[in-house]
DRENSE-590960 format. One record per residue (C-alpha): residue in one letter; x negated, y, z negated; residue number from 1. Coordinates in steps of 0.25 Angstrom, whole numbers, always signed. Last residue first. Layout:
BEGIN
{'a' {X Y Z} NUM}
...
This chain:
BEGIN
{'y' {-158 -169 +129} 344}
{'k' {-150 -182 +128} 343}
{'a' {-141 -176 +116} 342}
{'r' {-136 -187 +107} 341}
{'t' {-148 -185 +98} 340}
{'l' {-142 -173 +91} 339}
{'a' {-130 -181 +86} 338}
{'v' {-138 -193 +81} 337}
{'y' {-147 -184 +73} 336}
{'y' {-134 -177 +67} 335}
{'l' {-129 -191 +63} 334}
{'n' {-143 -194 +57} 333}
{'l' {-142 -180 +49} 332}
{'e' {-128 -184 +44} 331}
{'d' {-133 -197 +39} 330}
{'k' {-145 -191 +32} 329}
{'a' {-136 -180 +26} 328}
{'r' {-127 -191 +20} 327}
{'e' {-139 -199 +15} 326}
{'g' {-143 -186 +8} 325}
{'l' {-129 -184 +2} 324}
{'k' {-129 -198 -3} 323}
{'r' {-142 -196 -10} 322}
{'a' {-138 -183 -17} 321}
{'e' {-125 -189 -21} 320}
{'c' {-132 -201 -27} 319}
{'l' {-141 -192 -35} 318}
{'s' {-130 -183 -40} 317}
{'r' {-122 -196 -44} 316}
{'l' {-134 -201 -52} 315}
{'l' {-136 -187 -59} 314}
{'t' {-121 -187 -62} 313}
{'t' {-109 -179 -57} 312}
{'r' {-99 -173 -67} 311}
{'t' {-84 -176 -69} 310}
{'v' {-76 -168 -79} 309}
{'m' {-65 -172 -89} 308}
{'k' {-72 -165 -101} 307}
{'e' {-71 -178 -109} 306}
{'s' {-71 -188 -98} 305}
{'d' {-84 -183 -92} 304}
{'h' {-85 -191 -79} 303}
{'a' {-99 -193 -73} 302}
{'k' {-98 -196 -58} 301}
{'p' {-101 -209 -53} 300}
{'a' {-114 -214 -46} 299}
{'l' {-114 -229 -43} 298}
{'g' {-126 -235 -37} 297}
{'f' {-139 -228 -37} 296}
{'e' {-146 -235 -25} 295}
{'e' {-134 -236 -16} 294}
{'e' {-126 -225 -21} 293}
{'v' {-111 -226 -25} 292}
{'m' {-103 -213 -30} 291}
{'v' {-92 -214 -40} 290}
{'p' {-83 -202 -41} 289}
{'d' {-83 -201 -25} 288}
{'s' {-88 -187 -20} 287}
{'d' {-93 -193 -7} 286}
{'i' {-105 -186 -1} 285}
{'k' {-105 -175 +8} 284}
{'h' {-98 -174 +21} 283}
{'f' {-105 -167 +32} 282}
{'p' {-105 -152 +34} 281}
{'k' {-101 -147 +47} 280}
{'n' {-112 -138 +54} 279}
{'l' {-114 -148 +65} 278}
{'d' {-100 -146 +71} 277}
{'d' {-102 -153 +84} 276}
{'v' {-115 -159 +91} 275}
{'i' {-114 -155 +105} 274}
{'v' {-122 -165 +114} 273}
{'i' {-127 -162 +129} 272}
{'p' {-134 -172 +137} 271}
{'f' {-128 -184 +130} 270}
{'e' {-133 -196 +123} 269}
{'l' {-127 -208 +116} 268}
{'g' {-132 -218 +106} 267}
{'k' {-125 -212 +94} 266}
{'s' {-113 -203 +99} 265}
{'a' {-103 -210 +91} 264}
{'h' {-109 -206 +78} 263}
{'m' {-110 -192 +82} 262}
{'t' {-95 -192 +85} 261}
{'m' {-90 -190 +99} 260}
{'i' {-85 -180 +110} 259}
{'r' {-89 -182 +124} 258}
{'v' {-88 -171 +134} 257}
{'s' {-81 -176 +147} 256}
{'d' {-85 -180 +161} 255}
{'e' {-81 -195 +160} 254}
{'g' {-66 -192 +156} 253}
{'g' {-59 -183 +146} 252}
{'n' {-56 -194 +136} 251}
{'e' {-50 -190 +123} 250}
{'t' {-45 -200 +113} 249}
{'y' {-32 -197 +107} 248}
{'t' {-26 -196 +93} 247}
{'i' {-13 -189 +89} 246}
{'k' {-14 -180 +77} 245}
{'y' {-3 -170 +74} 244}
{'s' {-2 -174 +60} 243}
{'l' {+4 -187 +64} 242}
{'q' {+16 -185 +56} 241}
{'k' {+17 -171 +62} 240}
{'l' {+16 -177 +76} 239}
{'r' {+28 -187 +72} 238}
{'e' {+36 -175 +68} 237}
{'l' {+34 -169 +81} 236}
{'f' {+38 -182 +88} 235}
{'e' {+51 -182 +80} 234}
{'h' {+54 -168 +84} 233}
{'v' {+52 -170 +99} 232}
{'s' {+59 -183 +99} 231}
{'l' {+51 -196 +98} 230}
{'p' {+51 -208 +108} 229}
{'e' {+48 -221 +100} 228}
{'e' {+36 -229 +103} 227}
{'g' {+28 -216 +105} 226}
{'r' {+33 -205 +115} 225}
{'a' {+27 -193 +108} 224}
{'e' {+14 -200 +105} 223}
{'d' {+13 -204 +119} 222}
{'l' {+16 -190 +123} 221}
{'f' {+4 -185 +115} 220}
{'r' {-5 -196 +122} 219}
{'y' {+0 -191 +135} 218}
{'i' {-3 -177 +131} 217}
{'r' {-17 -181 +128} 216}
{'r' {-19 -188 +141} 215}
{'l' {-13 -175 +148} 214}
{'c' {-25 -167 +142} 213}
{'t' {-35 -178 +147} 212}
{'e' {-29 -176 +161} 211}
{'g' {-29 -161 +160} 210}
{'g' {-44 -160 +157} 209}
{'f' {-45 -147 +165} 208}
{'c' {-31 -142 +166} 207}
{'a' {-22 -147 +177} 206}
{'l' {-16 -158 +168} 205}
{'l' {-12 -148 +158} 204}
{'r' {-4 -140 +168} 203}
{'a' {+2 -152 +174} 202}
{'e' {+7 -157 +161} 201}
{'l' {+12 -143 +157} 200}
{'g' {+20 -141 +170} 199}
{'t' {+32 -137 +162} 198}
{'e' {+41 -149 +167} 197}
{'s' {+30 -160 +166} 196}
{'l' {+25 -157 +152} 195}
{'i' {+38 -153 +147} 194}
{'k' {+45 -166 +151} 193}
{'i' {+34 -175 +146} 192}
{'l' {+35 -167 +132} 191}
{'i' {+50 -170 +132} 190}
{'e' {+48 -184 +135} 189}
{'g' {+38 -186 +124} 188}
{'a' {+47 -179 +114} 187}
{'p' {+59 -188 +115} 186}
{'v' {+72 -183 +123} 185}
{'l' {+86 -180 +118} 184}
{'q' {+84 -168 +109} 183}
{'a' {+71 -164 +116} 182}
{'l' {+80 -161 +129} 181}
{'r' {+87 -150 +121} 180}
{'r' {+73 -144 +117} 179}
{'v' {+68 -146 +131} 178}
{'e' {+79 -138 +137} 177}
{'q' {+78 -127 +127} 176}
{'l' {+63 -126 +129} 175}
{'y' {+65 -125 +144} 174}
{'a' {+74 -113 +142} 173}
{'f' {+65 -107 +132} 172}
{'f' {+53 -108 +142} 171}
{'k' {+61 -102 +154} 170}
{'k' {+66 -91 +146} 169}
{'l' {+52 -88 +140} 168}
{'k' {+46 -88 +154} 167}
{'a' {+56 -79 +159} 166}
{'s' {+54 -69 +148} 165}
{'i' {+39 -69 +150} 164}
{'e' {+42 -66 +165} 163}
{'d' {+50 -53 +161} 162}
{'t' {+65 -52 +158} 161}
{'k' {+65 -49 +143} 160}
{'e' {+76 -51 +133} 159}
{'k' {+79 -66 +131} 158}
{'a' {+65 -71 +134} 157}
{'y' {+59 -61 +125} 156}
{'a' {+69 -63 +114} 155}
{'k' {+66 -78 +114} 154}
{'c' {+51 -76 +114} 153}
{'a' {+52 -66 +103} 152}
{'s' {+60 -76 +95} 151}
{'r' {+50 -87 +97} 150}
{'f' {+39 -77 +92} 149}
{'f' {+45 -77 +79} 148}
{'e' {+46 -63 +71} 147}
{'y' {+54 -57 +82} 146}
{'g' {+61 -46 +73} 145}
{'k' {+54 -34 +79} 144}
{'t' {+41 -35 +71} 143}
{'s' {+39 -49 +77} 142}
{'p' {+37 -43 +90} 141}
{'y' {+46 -45 +102} 140}
{'a' {+39 -39 +115} 139}
{'l' {+25 -40 +109} 138}
{'r' {+28 -55 +105} 137}
{'i' {+33 -58 +120} 136}
{'k' {+21 -50 +126} 135}
{'a' {+11 -59 +117} 134}
{'l' {+18 -71 +122} 133}
{'e' {+16 -66 +136} 132}
{'n' {+1 -63 +134} 131}
{'e' {-1 -77 +128} 130}
{'t' {+5 -83 +141} 129}
{'l' {+18 -90 +144} 128}
{'g' {+21 -102 +152} 127}
{'g' {+30 -108 +142} 126}
{'v' {+28 -123 +145} 125}
{'s' {+15 -120 +152} 124}
{'s' {+10 -117 +138} 123}
{'l' {+10 -103 +131} 122}
{'l' {+25 -104 +128} 121}
{'v' {+22 -118 +122} 120}
{'s' {+12 -113 +112} 119}
{'c' {+20 -100 +108} 118}
{'l' {+32 -109 +105} 117}
{'p' {+24 -119 +97} 116}
{'i' {+19 -107 +88} 115}
{'d' {+33 -100 +87} 114}
{'q' {+42 -111 +82} 113}
{'e' {+57 -110 +83} 112}
{'a' {+59 -120 +95} 111}
{'n' {+59 -132 +86} 110}
{'d' {+57 -146 +92} 109}
{'i' {+55 -141 +106} 108}
{'i' {+45 -130 +101} 107}
{'r' {+38 -141 +93} 106}
{'l' {+37 -151 +105} 105}
{'i' {+31 -140 +113} 104}
{'d' {+21 -137 +102} 103}
{'t' {+17 -151 +102} 102}
{'l' {+15 -151 +117} 101}
{'l' {+6 -139 +116} 100}
{'q' {-2 -145 +104} 99}
{'i' {-4 -157 +114} 98}
{'e' {-9 -148 +125} 97}
{'s' {-18 -140 +115} 96}
{'f' {-26 -152 +111} 95}
{'d' {-30 -154 +96} 94}
{'f' {-16 -162 +95} 93}
{'i' {-23 -173 +103} 92}
{'n' {-31 -177 +91} 91}
{'v' {-44 -184 +96} 90}
{'p' {-48 -198 +95} 89}
{'s' {-63 -200 +95} 88}
{'e' {-71 -205 +108} 87}
{'s' {-69 -191 +114} 86}
{'v' {-71 -188 +129} 85}
{'v' {-69 -173 +132} 84}
{'p' {-66 -166 +145} 83}
{'v' {-68 -150 +143} 82}
{'g' {-55 -142 +147} 81}
{'e' {-57 -132 +136} 80}
{'e' {-45 -138 +128} 79}
{'a' {-52 -151 +130} 78}
{'l' {-64 -146 +123} 77}
{'a' {-57 -141 +111} 76}
{'a' {-48 -153 +110} 75}
{'t' {-60 -163 +110} 74}
{'l' {-68 -154 +100} 73}
{'l' {-56 -154 +90} 72}
{'s' {-53 -169 +92} 71}
{'t' {-68 -173 +90} 70}
{'r' {-69 -165 +78} 69}
{'g' {-57 -171 +71} 68}
{'f' {-58 -185 +75} 67}
{'n' {-73 -189 +74} 66}
{'w' {-82 -180 +66} 65}
{'r' {-97 -179 +67} 64}
{'t' {-96 -173 +82} 63}
{'l' {-104 -175 +94} 62}
{'i' {-100 -168 +107} 61}
{'a' {-106 -174 +120} 60}
{'i' {-109 -167 +133} 59}
{'d' {-114 -173 +146} 58}
{'s' {-100 -178 +149} 57}
{'y' {-95 -164 +151} 56}
{'e' {-106 -162 +162} 55}
{'v' {-119 -154 +161} 54}
{'e' {-124 -151 +175} 53}
{'r' {-136 -158 +181} 52}
{'v' {-151 -158 +183} 51}
{'r' {-156 -171 +187} 50}
{'k' {-163 -183 +181} 49}
{'e' {-151 -191 +179} 48}
{'e' {-155 -196 +166} 47}
{'s' {-163 -183 +162} 46}
{'d' {-151 -174 +165} 45}
{'y' {-157 -160 +167} 44}
{'f' {-146 -150 +163} 43}
{'e' {-137 -140 +169} 42}
{'k' {-125 -133 +163} 41}
{'g' {-111 -136 +168} 40}
{'r' {-106 -141 +155} 39}
{'a' {-114 -135 +143} 38}
{'e' {-106 -122 +141} 37}
{'k' {-93 -129 +141} 36}
{'v' {-98 -139 +131} 35}
{'i' {-104 -128 +122} 34}
{'r' {-92 -120 +122} 33}
{'v' {-83 -132 +118} 32}
{'v' {-92 -135 +106} 31}
{'s' {-92 -121 +102} 30}
{'r' {-77 -120 +102} 29}
{'v' {-77 -133 +94} 28}
{'i' {-86 -127 +83} 27}
{'r' {-78 -114 +83} 26}
{'k' {-65 -122 +82} 25}
{'k' {-70 -130 +70} 24}
{'r' {-75 -117 +63} 23}
{'k' {-61 -111 +65} 22}
{'k' {-54 -124 +59} 21}
{'a' {-64 -124 +47} 20}
{'q' {-61 -110 +44} 19}
{'t' {-46 -112 +44} 18}
{'k' {-48 -124 +35} 17}
{'v' {-56 -116 +25} 16}
{'s' {-46 -106 +25} 15}
{'p' {-48 -92 +30} 14}
{'i' {-49 -81 +20} 13}
{'c' {-39 -70 +22} 12}
{'e' {-27 -77 +17} 11}
{'a' {-34 -81 +4} 10}
{'r' {-37 -66 +2} 9}
{'r' {-23 -63 +4} 8}
{'k' {-18 -73 -5} 7}
{'k' {-28 -68 -16} 6}
{'a' {-22 -54 -14} 5}
{'r' {-8 -59 -16} 4}
{'a' {-11 -67 -28} 3}
{'r' {-18 -55 -34} 2}
{'m' {-6 -46 -31} 1}
């Protein structure tokens, strides 16, 4: 009973990782909101000596971190149709179009998966809406033996005669055709076929920032083709080995929001500067067994061999305090650099 109660309490408390992810999403949403609110507002440009509207190229987002933060911000802005220039490489798997293509490959490789199925059904490949998926589940609930959503979709396609049923029949017929073809044709050619035949490529291109979106897709296709063409299953295995990380440098054109690190922004100025994630704590001093300080020299910990414990020493505490002060000073200097990038 105690173990069960403890497990229930643990399930109710969000994990540290979950809280961190939610916090990152909130910060990213705030940045996107500020960018969208700023564009179109008027300001006096002292260099051009006139009042003009804020353009995307007037906005810079400065981060302390490179790959992870830049990738998150770039993906979030691109999802909202905001053109972005990022000097740091981003992970293309942070973008919805690449996630969709991966789900398409997953459902081709193994059709007995609910999450990839829902993702593909909601795209132009399936042509269904969220409300239509809800109607399918309401018609065939899990309480009546349809535990898996895929079984509910198959039953709906077989037994109903409405528009949703027609869409499902068309989708399952096309999926079966593509799955047969995938036994003979490599993953890259399968994706090209789906992009052209379903209108997915044209639909993405028609969106704001469509050209940049297609460049990310071509980067994904290049990975699929590679030196030796890979089958769908082999390509999915390769993506797992890569930990779903394929780098790409984002370039949305001249009129784009620029994302860069605070260090890289030295010497530059922008009409609008957004300093990202200021409340994130900076790294403290290293916890090496032996610390080296310029004035005091070596500052090791004290080891009690009889009691088998390790303690700090007065010398080490002094060195730690000095190094911590130096780290705080460096962070304040970096903060000053970030704030002085704003022209006004």
